[in-house]
N, C-alpha and C positions, 0 to 999 in steps of 0.2 A: 719746449721746442715748438716753434711756430709751425702753422700748417703749411707754410710755403716751403719749408725744408723737406716735406714729404711729397710735394707736388711739383710738376714741371714748372721751370722758371719762365717768366714772360719773355717774349722776344719782340723785336721792333717791327715784325711783319704785321700787316693789317689785312683784314678780310672784308668782304662786302657786308655791310651792316644788315643784320637780320633782326627785325623787330620781334619782341617777345610775343609768343603765341598765347592764346587763351589757356589758362590753367584750370584743372578741374577742382573738385571740392577738397582734394588732399592739400592744396596749396593755400587755401584761405587762412588768413590770420585770425586770431581770436577777436580782434576788434572789428572785423568785417561783417559780423553777424550780430544782430541784437537779440533774437529770440533764443539763441544758444551760445553763451559766451565761451563755453569750453568746446574744443574741437580736437579730434585726432589729426595729426599732421606730421609729415616727414618730408622735408625739402631742403635743398642746399645748392651750393655753387661749386663747380669744378673749372679748371683751366688747363688747357693743353691742346695737343694736335691729334685729333681722332684719326685713326688709320683703318683702312679696309683690310680685314683678314681674308675674306673670301666674298663671293657674290652675295650681297644683301646682309653682310655681317660686319659691323664696325666695333672698334674697341678703343679705349683710352689707356695709355700707359701712365701709371702713377707710381713713383718711387720704384721703378723697375718691374712693376706688375701690370699685367693686362686685365682690364675690366670691361666686360661687354657693355655695349650701348644698344638700346633699341628705341626706335622712333615709331610710335603707334599712329595709325590712321594716315591722314593727309600730310602729317609732318615728315614722313619718310621721303616723299617725293620732293618736298621743299629742301630737305637736307641733301638729297642727291644733287640737286642743282647747286647748292652752296658748296658742296665738296668738289664737284667737277670744276667749278670756277677757281677755287683756292684750296687744293688738296694738301698743301704744305703749311698752311697758315694756322696758328693757334687761335682758339676761340674760347670764350666763356660759355659754360653750359649750365643751364638751370635744370636740375635733375631731381627725380624722386628715387631714393635708394630702395632696392629690392634685395632680398636675401633668401636663398634656398638653403634650408637646413636638412642635412642628411645625417642620421645617427652614425657616430664614430668617424665622421669625416669633417674636414674644415668647412666652414660656411662658404657658400658661393655667392659673392656679392656682385651685383650688376646695377646699372642705372638706366632708368627710363627718362629720356630727354624730353623736356617740355618746351624749351626755348634756347636760343643761342644768340651770340653777338660778339663783335670785336671789342666791346667795352663792357665792363661789369655794371649792369643796370639794376642790381639787386643789393639788398642790405648786407648779405653775408659775403665775406671775403672767400677766395678759393679754399676749398677744403673744409669750410664750416657748414654745419647743418642745424636746422631747427627741428627738434623732436617734441611732440606732444603725445604722450601715450602712457600705457600702464607698464610699470617697472616690475618684472616678474621673471621667474624661471620657466623654461619650457623643456619637455622631456628630451628633445634632440640635442641639447647643448648644455654644457656645464656653466658657461658664462651667462649671467643675467642678460635680459634683452629689454628693449623698449618695444612693446607691442602696439602697432599702429593698426587699429581696426577701421573699417569703413564707417563713416559718419551716418547717422540715421537718415539723412536726406540724400545719401549717395545713390547713384544708379549703376547698374551692372548688367549689360546685355546678356551675359552668360548666367547671371543669377547666382554666382558663387560667393561674391563678397569676400574674397580672400584677404587675410590680414598679412602684414609684414612684421616679422620679428627680427629686430635689428640688435646685434650683440653690442653691449656697451660696457665700459669700465667706469665705475662711479663709486667713490667713497664719500660718505656724508657724515656730518656730525649731528644731524637732527634725528628725529624718531622714525623717519621713513626707512623702510627696508624692502628689498625685492620680495614680492609675494611668491610663495612656494606651496603648491597644492599637495596635501597629504590625505589620501583616501581613508586613512585610519582615524582621522580627526573629524568630529562632527562639524557640519557646515557652520554652525554658529560659533564654533571655537577656532575656526581658521584665522590666520593672521590677516591684517588689513591689506587692502590693495591700494597702492598709491599712484596717483596720476601726476606724472612728471612733465614739466614744461621748461625746457632748458636748451642751451646751445651746446653742441657736441662737435668735436674735431675728428675728422676721418684719419685713422691711423693704419695705413696700408701694411706696415710691418707686423701689426697684431691682427689684421683682418677684422677690425672692429672700429668703434667710435669711442672717444674719450670725453668725459664730461668737462665742460669749461666753466659755465655759469648758469644760474637759474634765470629764466624769464619771469616766472612766477613761483611762489612757494609751493611745495608739494601739497596736494589736497587729496582727501578721501572721496571727494565727489567725482564720480566717473560719468562722463557724458554718454548719452545714449548712442548706441552703434548697432550696425547690422551684423548679426552673428554669421561667421563663415559657414557655408554649406559644403559638405563633403561631396566630391564627385560621385556620380552613379556608377563607379567602376566596381562596386562590390557585388554586382549581379553575376559576374562571371563564375565565382565559386559555386553559387547556387545552381547555375546552369550545368556546371561540371558535375554536381552531385546527382543531377537528373539522368545523366548518360548511363551510368552502370545499370540501373534498373531496366532501361530500354534494351541494352545489350543482353541482359540475362533473359528477357522475354523472347528476344529473337533467337537466342541459342537454345532455348527450351522448346520452341515450337516443333522442330524437326523430330525430336525424340518420340512423341506419341505416334507419328506417322510410321516410324521405323518399327515400333512394337506391334502395330496393327497387322501389317502384311509383310512379315519377314521372309516368307517362303514363296508366295505367289508372284511377287514382283521384286526380285532381287536387284534389278537395275535401278529401281527407284531408291532402294536402300543406299546403293553406292552414290547416287546423285544427291541424296539427302545429306551425306557427310560433308560435302563441299560447303554448303551454306553455313554449317556449324563452325567450320574453321575460319570463315571469312570475318566474323566479328572479332575473333582473336587477333587476326592480322591487322585489322583496323585499329584495335586497341593498342597494339605494339607500336604502330606508326604514330598514334597520338601521343603515346608516352615518350617517343623519341623526338618529338618536336623540339627544336632548339629554344632555349630561353634567351638567347642573345643573337642578334642579327647586325651585321655591319650595314652601313648606309647603302652600299651597292647591292647587298643581298636584299634589303628591304625594297629598293627600287625594282629589282627583278621580280620579287614576289608580287608587287603591286602592278607590274607591267607598265611602269612609267620610267622616264629618264631621270638621271640623278639631279639635274637642274630643277625639274618639276617637283621632285621630292623635297628639295631644299626650300622651294617656295612654300610647300605645305608645312614644313617645319617652322618657317618664319611666321606663318599665319597662326600655327598652333601655339607659339610662344605668347601670343597676345591673350590666349584663353586659359593656359595652364602652365605651371612651372614645376617640374620639367614638362616640355611639350610632349603631347601624346599623338600617336598615329594609329588609326584603327586598321587591323588586318584580320580577316576571317572572324569578325565580331569580337575581337580581343584587342585590348589596349596595350600598345607598346610604348614604353617611356624612352625618350631620347636623353641619355645620361652619360656621364664620364665612364670610359671603359674600365671596369674593375680589374682587368688583367693586363692593361697596357695603356698606351697613349691614345688620345682622340676620344671620340664619342661613338656610342653604339646604341641600338635599340634593345631594351630589355623588357621581357614579358614576365609578369608575375606568375610563379608556378602554381 
């Protein structure tokens, strides 16, 4: 089945021509660099009519499913101008696929838009993607993925160098197999890791990509890349562990005072009991802090409007996935509501 069957059909409507914008290192082809012939890459083309779901949020409907689009940097302002001029016109989109993997949930696929136009100016037809990465299993998903790491010459203002793990369906007749890590096997006995360079078709019904053909034969040679750096959100548990000793010290201080002068100054004994109860009340409040906040509740906690909070969420999307908002020195993740529809802020317990 061709990719066009799973994508929106072309229409006769035309939009104002938008020249392709400069693409970063993810979009370079292997022939565009001489010192490093192998590169990590994930890029493709989509076609359809993007629509605005809410302020600052756009999506593209493919085979009846909505996929979020995001426009980093100055491209967002350029896109707003394009959309305001022709909101109902279909366009070709040059995109980088992104995928959020959450254990025991379906992958959340979205696309970062690099360029657009009313004509297809790129090699791939709509729905086709070019992947160059490591074929392997990751703990969050049963389906193998093509892991796209950041190339060794890549830059990242946030310094995180996050990788994209894109689920793929691929059956091959050669020796290559998806790598699967086993901690019980010595490092030197682990299976080989294969670097795949191939064309893949986006399959919305399976929420993944299907292998079409190789661009190059699989190779054991892995290009150098920047290892992802985990966010510094692991500090909160250590800070939480420091609180109980502090509370114990505060609750222990009044007791020596009570034992010294129980008869001479009884009023002080009565007054000393109140501070002892206070840490316990504080502890109960902290334990009762909610692990989930709605967007309106978060805006109220921060003392800002809902529109201002949404702008912060949009900015946070460029730095982390899922986006995080800081409240009282704690990180809150903007994720799908586990108990219903929509999105909520979730704090790690």
